[in-house]
N, C-alpha and C positions, 0 to 999 in steps of 0.2 A: 665522143670527141676527145682527142688527145690534148694534153696540156700544151699551152703556148710557151715557147722558149725564146728568150732573148739571147742572142750571141753577140757579145761585145769583143771584137777582135777577130777578124776573118782573114788573117794572113796565111802563111805557109801551113800552119796547123789548124787554125780556126776555120779556114775556108772548107777544107775537106770534111772536118768534123760536122760543120753545119749541113753539108750535102748529105751526109749519112743520116742526120736527124730528119732532114726532109724526106729522104728515101724511106725512113721508117714511119712516115706519116705525121710527124710533129709539125705544127705551124711554127715557122721560124721568123723572128724579127731581127734583122741583122744590122749591125753598125760597125764601121771601121773608120779609123782616123783618116785613112786614104779612101775616099768614098768609092772609087772604082773597084776596090776589093770586095765591098759589100754589094755593089751593083752587079758584079759578076754572078751572084747567086740568084738573081731575080729569075733567070731562065729556068732555074731548078725549082722555083716556087716560093722563094723567100720574099719577104717584104723588106725592102731597103729603107732604112731609117736615117734621118738627117742628123740625129743627135742620140746620145746614150739614153737620155730621158725618154725620148720617143720610143726607143727600142724596148725599154723595160715596162712601158705602160701596158697594163693588162697581162703581163707575163706571169706565168706560174713558177717558172724556173729562169734564173739568169745565169748564163755561163760567161765567165771572163777568161779570155785566152790572150793575155797582155804580156808586155815585155818583162815585167818584174813586179815585186811587191809594192814598190813606190807607186807605180801606175795603177795597180789594182786598189791600193789603199786610197788613192785620190778619188777613184771612181766610187768607192763605197762611202765617201764623205762629200761627194758632190751634192750640193743642196737640191738642184733640179732633179737629179737621179733619185735621191732619197724621197723627194716629194711625190714622184711618179710611181715609185715602187710599192706594189701591193703588200700590205701586212699579211703574213701567212705564206708569202713566196719563199722559195729556197734558192739561195745564192750558191752556185757551184764555181769556185775559183779553180780552174784547171791550168792556170799559169804556174810557173816555177818560182817560188818565193822563199822567204825565210820562215821557219816554224814560228818564230815570235811574231812575224807579220800576220801569219794565218790566225794566231790566237787573238791578236788585236782586232782583226777584221771580225772574227766570230763574236767577240765581246761587244763591239760596236753595233753590229747588226742585230744581235739578240736584244739589245736595249730598244730596238725599233720594232720588235716582233717579227723578225726575219731570221730563218735558220740559215746557217752557213756551213758548207763542207769544203775543206781544202782537198782538192782532187787532182794533183798533178799527174802527168801521163808519161809513159815511155813507149817508144816504138817509132818515133820520127815521122816524117811525112808519109812514108810507105804505110806505116801502121794507121796513120790518120786517114789515108785514102781507102785502105782496106777495111776500116772499122774494126781493127784488131789491137787497139792500144791497150797496154797494161795501165790500169787506172787505180792509183793508191789513194784511198779515201780516209781522211781524218774528220772527226766530228761526231755529233749525236747519232746513235745507232738507228733511232726511229726515223730521223731525217734521211739517213742513208737508204733505208728500206723504201721510202717514198721515191727516192731518186734513181733506184736501180734500173727501171725501164728506160730512163733517159740515158744513163751511162751505157747500158747494154747496146744502144744503137751505135755507140762509138768504140766499144771494146769490152774488156773484161774487168769489172770493178771488184775490188776487195776492200772491205772495211778493216783498217789497220790500227785503229785506236782513236783516242780523243783528238780534239782540235790541235792542229800542228803536226800530228803523226803522219799525215799524208805527205807533207812537205819534208819531214825528216826522212821518210822512206825514199822520196825522190832524190834527196842528197846522197843517200847510200847508193842508190841506183847510179847516180852520176859519177860517183867515185869508181864503181865497177866499170862503167862505160869508158871513162877517160883512161883509166889504167890499162884496160884491155886494148884500147886503141893504140896506146904506146907500145904494148907487147906485139900487137899485130903488125904495126909499122916496122918494128925491128925484124920480125920474122920475114915479112915480104922483101925487105931490103937484103937480108941475108940470102934468101932464095935467089933473088935476081942476080946478085953479084957472084953467087956461088955456081950459077949456071943451071939451076933447076927451073922447072916451069911452075910459077906460082899458082896458076889456075889449076893445074893438075894436082899439086900438093893440097890445095884447099879441098879438092874433090876427094883425095885420099884420106883426109882428116875427118870427113863427114861421119858423124856418129861416134867419134872418139872423144876423149876427155878434153882435147883442145878445141873442139868444134864450138862455134857460137854464131849468132847472127852477125856479130861484129866481124868475125873472121871472114864469113862468106860475103857480106855486103860491102864492108869497108875495105876488106882485103882486095876485093875486085876494084873498088874505087881507086885504091892506091896503085894497083897494077895498070889500070887504064888511064890514070892521071885525070880522073873525073872528080873535081872538087867543087862542082856546082852545089850550092847550099841545100842540104836537107836539114841537118842540125848545124846551126851556125857556131863557129868557133868562139865568137864573143859571148854567146849564151853559155857554152860549156865553161868558159872562164868564169863567168858570173856565178854559175852554180858551184864551181869549185871554191870560189871565194866564200860563198855562203856556207858550204860544207866546213871549211876550215874555221870560219867564225863560230859556227855551232860547236865544233870540236873544242875550240879554245874555251868556250863558255862552260864546257864539261871537264876542263883541265885535261884534255886528251891531245897527244901528239900523233899525227897521221903522216909519217914521213914520205910514204910513197905518193899519197895524194898531194902533198906539198911539192914534191919534185915534178909531178905531171902538171900541176897548176902553174909552176914557174915556166915550164916549157910552153904551155898554152899562152901565157902572158907574153913571152918572147915572140911567139908566132903571130899573135894578134897585134902587138904594139911595135915590134921591130921589123916584121916581115910582111906587113900589110895583109895579114891573114884573117882579120876579124870577120869578114863577110864570106869567107870560104867555109866549106863543110868541115866539121871537126875531124874527119879523116885526114884533113890537110896537115895534121901533125906529122904525117909522113914527110912533108916538105921540110919541116923543121929538123927532122932527123937527118935528111939528106944534107941540109946546110951544115949541120954539126960535123958531118963527114966530108965536107968540102966537095960535095957531089952536085953537079949540075943536073937538074931534072928537065928532060926534053918533053 
């Protein structure tokens, strides 16, 4: 019998991650603040729970896929959840938070006899649906080895260091993602205005040094004007704020990350782009050039 997994947060990412766990044969106890999102997993075999405490009851592993470290931290300190949580369970926080928040969660749960791994992911909704997420895991190596079969149902896990290292890795990932989105937006706009076929150019660049998932997926989104959310711009902005906060604590200046962060802030706060996909930074670029996007 495979271990039981509680999944707290079954939205854009958590929902397909839970489906992949179910497909791999794990019993899943699902909870979401909006109940309908957890109820949607019942047809796949999940148990829909009415509270987080109910979801963690009897669970061997608890996965949190929540909005930020504040939400996850509140969950790990909820009295009902902690009372229901089995000592010896392993808490897998797959949300994107601050390294310091991950370390605080680890210390708190360790005092209760519960292991904690910070295990943020990259790959977006497509990766979540395909079970191909990149999973960056910080925390105790022995706890990681226990959790590998769970992680492998959702993607490719790599242990990157002690508590907080997973979240630090995710911040580095988000810097690369955001900066690359900015570069791809400029390239797509240049191609369009210069008269080249952007789709053909993306095909021509496959396998070259400039090729990337962002070029192929988000470049297509920009050309097709498809900014339905996969990775929300407001989450990208939150991650960049966390990145720059961590850099400041290390007395580091990251000028390119700062520039892209400021552009995402303008897109989210001044252009009503918070709920759009982060490839929507293309729209911010067009606005900078006084171009109307049809």
